C-alpha positions in Angstrom: 11.4 -24.6 -9.5 12.9 -22.7 -12.6 13.9 -18.6 -12.5 10.7 -18.2 -14.4 9.0 -19.6 -11.6 11.1 -17.7 -8.8 10.3 -14.0 -10.9 6.6 -15.0 -10.6 6.9 -15.5 -7.1 9.1 -12.4 -6.8 6.6 -10.0 -8.5 3.7 -11.4 -6.5 5.4 -10.6 -3.1 6.0 -7.1 -4.0 2.4 -6.7 -5.3 1.5 -7.9 -2.1 4.0 -6.3 0.3 2.0 -4.3 3.1 3.0 -0.5 3.4 4.2 -1.4 7.0 7.0 -4.4 5.5 8.0 -1.8 3.2 8.5 1.1 5.7 10.3 -1.9 7.9 12.4 -2.7 4.8 13.1 1.0 4.3 14.3 1.7 8.1 16.1 -1.5 8.0 18.1 -0.4 4.6 18.5 2.9 5.8 19.9 1.3 9.1 22.6 -0.6 7.4 23.8 2.6 4.9 24.0 4.6 8.1 25.9 2.0 9.9 28.4 2.3 6.7 28.8 6.2 6.9 29.7 5.4 11.0 26.4 7.3 11.5 24.7 7.2 15.2 21.7 7.7 13.6 21.7 3.9 12.5 19.5 3.4 15.9 17.1 5.1 15.9 16.3 3.9 12.4 17.1 0.3 13.1 14.7 0.8 16.3 11.8 1.7 14.4 12.8 -1.3 11.7 12.7 -3.7 14.4 9.7 -2.4 15.9 7.6 -2.1 12.3 9.0 -6.1 12.4 8.1 -7.5 15.4 4.3 -6.3 14.2 4.8 -8.1 11.2 6.2 -11.3 12.7 3.8 -11.2 15.7 0.7 -10.8 12.9 1.7 -13.7 11.5 2.5 -15.9 14.7 6.0 -16.3 14.2 6.9 -15.6 18.0 10.5 -17.0 18.0 11.4 -14.8 15.6 9.9 -12.1 17.7 12.3 -13.2 20.2 15.1 -12.4 17.9 13.7 -9.1 17.4 13.5 -8.1 21.0 16.9 -9.1 21.2 18.1 -7.0 18.2 15.9 -4.1 20.1 17.9 -4.4 23.2 21.3 -4.2 21.3 20.5 -1.6 19.8 19.0 0.7 22.4 22.4 -0.7 24.3 24.5 0.9 21.0 22.8 4.0 21.2 23.7 4.4 24.3 27.5 3.5 24.1 27.7 5.3 20.7 26.3 9.0 22.6 28.2 8.2 25.3 31.5 8.1 23.4 30.9 11.0 21.3 30.3 13.1 24.5 33.6 12.1 25.0 35.5 12.1 21.6 35.9 8.8 21.1 33.9 8.0 18.4 36.4 6.5 16.1 35.7 2.9 15.3 38.5 0.1 16.2 40.0 -3.4 15.8 38.5 -5.9 18.5 41.2 -6.7 21.1 41.9 -10.5 21.8 39.1 -10.6 24.7 36.5 -8.7 22.4 37.0 -11.4 19.8 36.4 -14.3 22.6 33.4 -13.0 23.7 31.7 -12.6 19.9 32.9 -16.4 18.8 31.1 -17.5 22.2 28.1 -15.4 21.4 28.3 -17.3 18.1 29.2 -20.6 19.3 26.8 -21.0 22.6 23.8 -18.9 21.3 24.3 -21.7 18.0 23.8 -24.4 20.4 20.9 -22.9 22.7 19.2 -21.9 19.0 19.5 -24.8 17.4 18.0 -26.7 20.6 15.2 -24.7 21.2 14.8 -25.4 17.4 15.2 -28.9 16.9 13.2 -30.0 20.1 10.8 -27.1 20.9 9.3 -25.9 17.4 8.7 -27.5 13.7 11.6 -25.5 12.1 12.6 -27.6 8.9 15.9 -25.8 9.2 17.5 -25.4 12.7 20.7 -25.6 12.1 20.8 -23.2 9.5 18.1 -20.9 11.4 20.3 -21.3 14.5 23.5 -20.2 12.3 22.5 -17.3 11.3 20.7 -15.6 14.3 23.7 -16.7 16.0 26.2 -14.9 14.2 23.8 -12.0 13.8 24.0 -11.7 17.7 27.7 -11.8 17.9 28.0 -8.9 14.7 25.5 -6.9 16.8 27.6 -6.8 20.1 30.6 -5.9 18.0 28.7 -3.3 16.3 27.5 -1.6 20.0 31.0 -1.8 21.0 31.9 0.4 17.2 34.1 -2.7 16.1 35.0 -2.9 12.7 34.7 -6.7 13.0 31.1 -6.8 13.2 30.6 -6.8 9.1 32.3 -9.5 9.5 30.4 -11.4 11.4 27.4 -9.9 10.3 28.1 -11.3 6.2 28.6 -14.4 7.4 25.0 -14.3 9.0 24.0 -13.1 5.6 25.2 -15.4 3.3 24.1 -18.3 4.9 20.8 -16.0 5.3 20.2 -15.6 1.2 19.8 -19.6 0.0 18.0 -20.6 3.5 15.4 -17.3 2.4 15.4 -18.7 -1.0 14.7 -22.1 0.2 11.4 -21.0 2.3 10.5 -19.0 -1.1 10.9 -15.7 0.0 13.0 -13.8 -2.9 12.1 -10.5 -1.6 14.1 -10.8 1.6 16.5 -12.7 -0.3 17.2 -9.9 -2.2 17.2 -7.4 0.3 19.9 -9.7 2.5 22.1 -9.9 -0.8 21.7 -5.8 -0.7 22.9 -5.7 2.8 26.0 -8.1 2.3 27.0 -5.7 -0.6 27.0 -2.8 1.5 28.6 -4.6 4.5 31.6 -5.1 2.4 31.8 -1.1 1.7 30.9 -0.7 4.9 34.4 -2.6 6.4 36.3 -1.3 4.3 35.2 2.3 5.2 35.5 1.6 9.0 38.8 0.1 7.9 39.8 3.5 6.3 38.8 5.4 9.0 41.0 3.7 11.7 43.7 3.9 9.2 43.0 8.0 9.2 42.8 8.0 13.4 46.3 6.3 13.4 47.8 8.5 10.7 46.5 11.7 12.8 47.9 9.6 16.0 51.1 9.3 14.1 51.7 13.0 13.3 50.8 14.5 16.2 
């Protein structure tokens, strides 16, 4: 398929995109932008996006993807509670992960990848179980780190995004691929914004 075919498909997808899907995408973009700004409002907007996405996934009978969305929903509620608690305790600053937290994130990625790959390979008709499992597993780890306000969440999420972009193009979903490219770009800036927050916090501690 050449560029003209892809662009035509992209135009057709935009024209036929439902209002609910636009809302889901809009709230998803808002979630990432709010995360970049280190705002707790990323969670309520993210939860709305997830619920709308789950409705769309169920409507097209993508049950496995719906189960993954349930994980994201649980992690969003978990993260919202943690962030709110830390704000009340005046510990709202982000930080680097320690060795234990990084180990857990890697284990989430590795074990999650193994489980998802086996399930997708043996119990579904997926033609891309390897890449699909990798994208989901690394995103799981990223969401866990985001809930703990660890800067490495951006790294894990972008490892997921960089594989998801060509995967979505392969699945002939150019609109979603373009959205993921946008999220990938925002995550890069998010990493450096959070790094500035950490450096400012360290400078204040050194001066006090």
